[in-house]
N, C-alpha and C positions, 0 to 999 in steps of 0.2 A: 504493499499500500504505499503510495506517494503522500507523505503528509501535507497539509495545506501549509505554505507559509506566508507571512505577510512581510510587507518591506517594514523596516525600521520605523519610519514615519508613520506607517499604518498601524503599525502594532502599538505605538506611543500613544497615537490617538485612540485605539481603542481600549486601552487601561486607562484612559483619564475618562474616557465615556463610562466605562464601568464603574469608576470611581465615583463618578458623579452620579449616576443612577442610584448607586448605594444611598449615599449623602442624601438625594434629593427624594427618592422614593422608599427607601428601607429604614430612613433615620438613623443610617449607620454608616460611618467612616472604616473603609478598608484601605490597606497600603497596596503600593505597587507590587508587592509580592504575590500577596492574594490575589489582587485583579489578574495579573499576569498568568497565576496558576488557573484561575476561572478561565480567562479568555484559552488558553492550551487546552483545557477540559473540552468547551465549547467547539473548538477548532477540529478536537480528534471524536470528537461523539455526535457532533451535529453537521460539522463542516461536510463531511462526506456525502451526506443525504441533498444539501444546498448544490452542491457541486454536481451530483448526477443529476438533480433536477435542471439545473442550466445546462449541462451537455444537452440532456434530453429537448429543451427548447430548441437549441442552437440547431442540431440534427432536422427536428421536425421546420424548421424555418428554412434550412437549406434543401431539404427534400421537396417542400412545396414550390421551392423557386426552381429546382431541379426538372420538377414534372411540369411546369410551366415554359421551361425553356425554348422548346420548340413552335409554341405558339406566340412566346414573345420575340424569337429570332428567325422565325422562318421568312425566308424570300422565295416567290414564286420564280421558279426557272424557265428559262427561255420563253421570257414573256415580253420581247422585244417586238414580235410582230403579232401582239395581240390587239 
């Protein structure tokens, strides 16, 4: 399994968002370590479901585009004398 990796900036923003959520919604402060561990858990446990859903959406999109390729790109042949 390929782990889902975040850029350093995205990880910092996610940790800050988790800390803010706990502070504002749970009336509880948590530190960077706990926020980072919670983020790691969600990435490992829930991340693959989100990733698989996104891949499925992308596949459906491209399959629809490929199915319509002939209609969108077809040119009548030998039409000069028509």
